[in-house]
N, C-alpha and C positions, 0 to 999 in steps of 0.2 A: 303615702306615709301615715294619715290620719284613720284609714281602712286597718293599717296593720296593729295600731297603736290599740282601736277597738276591740280586735280580734283576740289580742292579749288581752287587755281586759276583762275580757268575757271569761277567760280560764279563771281569775281569781275564785276563791273559797272551794272551789271544786274539789275531786277525787281525782289523782294522778295514779293510774293505774298501773302502767307500765311506761318505760321510754329507752329510747335507743336506735341506732341506724336499722333503715329498712333492708328487707334481702339483699338488696343492689346495691349497699353500701354508697349510695350518694345522697340520700336524704333520711332526714333527722325525723323522728315520729313522736308524739306524747298521744297516748289513748289516754282518754279522760271521761269522767262519768260526773255528770253534774250532780251535786251534793245540795237540796235535793230537788227531784225532780216534781212538778206539781202533784202526780198521782202514787210519787213514790215507787215509780217503773225503773227499769235497768236501761238505761240509753247510754252507750259509748259513743265518743265523739273521738275522732282523728285528726290530729293537729299536724299537717306535715311540713317542715321546713326544708325548702327545696334546695339543693347543691350547698350542703352544708359542709364548709371548708374547716371548721373547727367544731370540737365539741369535748368541752372539761366539765367533768362531773367528779365533784367533792364532797365529803358529808359536809352536813350541817351542824352534827351532833359534836359536842365538845368532847375532849379527852376523855374529863371524869364522867360524862354518860357512858362514853363508850365501855369504860371499864367496868361498870355495873349492868352491864348488857350486853356480855359474851354467852351467857347460858342459851344451848341451844332452845330451851324451853318457851324462852322469850320467841321464837319463830313459830311457833305451835296453837293450837286453838285451847290448849290447858297451859297456861302460862304459871296456874297457881299465884302463892302471896308472893312473887319475886320483885325486887325492886330493879328498875332499869326501864329503857327504852323498850315498848312491844311491837316488836317487828310482824307482830302474827297477823296483825291487819290489812297486812299485803297491800297497802297503798299509801300515798301521801297526802299530804292538805297542800294545795295548791297556795299558802300561804308564807311571806308575803306576796308571794305572784310574783309575775314577770313586770319586768323593766325593760324598757328600748332604751339604749344608751346611744346617745345625738353625739354627733363628731369624735364616732369610734375609730383611732386610729389603725386599728386590724382591719375595720370593715373597708376603710378607705385605701388602705392597701391592697386588699383583693379587689376591689371596684377599679381600680388604677391599672392592675395586673390582669385583669381577666376581660375587662370591659362592658360589665354589669355592674347592677348596683348591689351591692352588699350592705348588710346590716348585722349590729350586734345586740343581741338581749342577752339579759340575765334573769333566769328564771328560780328562784327561793322556795323550798317545801320545807316542812317540816325535817325530813330525811337527808335531802340532797342538795346543792347548789348547781345549778348547772350555766355555763355560759356557751352561747350557740353563735358562729359565723355564720348567715345563710342569704340566698338572694331573696326569695320570695315566700310568705308564709300559705300555704294551702289550709283554711278553715273552714268548716262546717257552717252552714246559713246559720245566722243569727235566730236564737230560740226568743220570742216573746214576752215566755212569760219570764217576770223575775225570779233570781236566786231566792230559796226560802231560809239563807242561812242567817239572815238578820234577824226573821224572826225566831230562830230556833236559840239564838244569841241570848234575843232579847226574853223569852223564856227560862233561858238557863240562868241570867242575869236575877228575874226575880226569883227563880228558886233560891237562889244564893241569898236572899232576902237585904237586897241593898235598900238603902236610904227612904226608897221612894218619890225623892225628891226630884222636880224637873233637873236633867239633865242637860249642861251644855254639851256644845260639841265636842270639846276635848274630853266630859267626862262620860260621853257615849262613845267614844273612840276607847277612850283607855277599857271600858265596861265591856266592848265587845272585843277588845284584845285579850282581856282576861278570861274571858267567855271561850274562846279560842285555845286557850291555853289548857282548858279542861276538855272541850270536845272535839280536838284535833284528831285525827286517826279514827274520826266516827265512820262506822261503817252501818248506813241509812238502811233497813231493808224491813220487807213486813214479815211478819210471822203469823203463818198461816193465814186465817181471814180476821184476825183479830185486828190488823192496821196499824200493829205497834212498831214502832221506830227505834231501835234497839242503838245505843251509840256504845263502840268500844274504845275506850281512848287509849290512848298509843303510849302513855308512860303510866307504869305501873308500880303502884306505891304503897306499902304496908299502911301507912299513915293517913292516906287518902281514899274517900271512897272511889269504889271502882267504877261502877257502871251507870250512868242516867238512862234513864229509860221515859221519853214521850209518847203520851197516850191523846187522844183527841180532846179529852178534858183535864187531863192536870200533869203535871208534871212531878217525878219523886225521883229519891236518888238509892239505889242498894247500898249496903255498905261492906257486901263482899263480893269477891269477883265469883 
């Protein structure tokens, strides 16, 4: 159980590129790209939930967000100045992430009926909320390199000119959450040989700056998309 929790925790803050049943229709998979890898390399990881007997996917967006996110241009590379959820980033932020449900009645039912252990997990992103019941998780080997999302969130927080006073743990968590609201849906990649990391926010709004660009020595905000 500890290994399962750790494997689920390792997905936190990363990019969910796609999810669904595999071609044989027995196992459910998440295809994840770490955000950001140490050298901004593209590395896709596959998490396979074996013997998946239940997979429920619902939207994580409230109705008022859907109401302003219906335009097909929000699914493209050129959303213009439309308000709404920007689908065109083509992936989801694994935040708040995965939670293993202890003493799950549904998992217990399948354990008793089939004769092997089953587990229930809830996976929350900025776009979907998943509930899976499965027997085992096939996860990639752990990457010893830490995620840089904390560093990016700290840079973003600094750019937003917080008061600069020492933060309590609760304040740091709130600042981290605030930063996520801005950089969720971020696509991190290199632009040519410049080593520039570009963030494309998932929520596009006329009233808010559109793109945050982080370079090796400074961070600045563009005021137009």
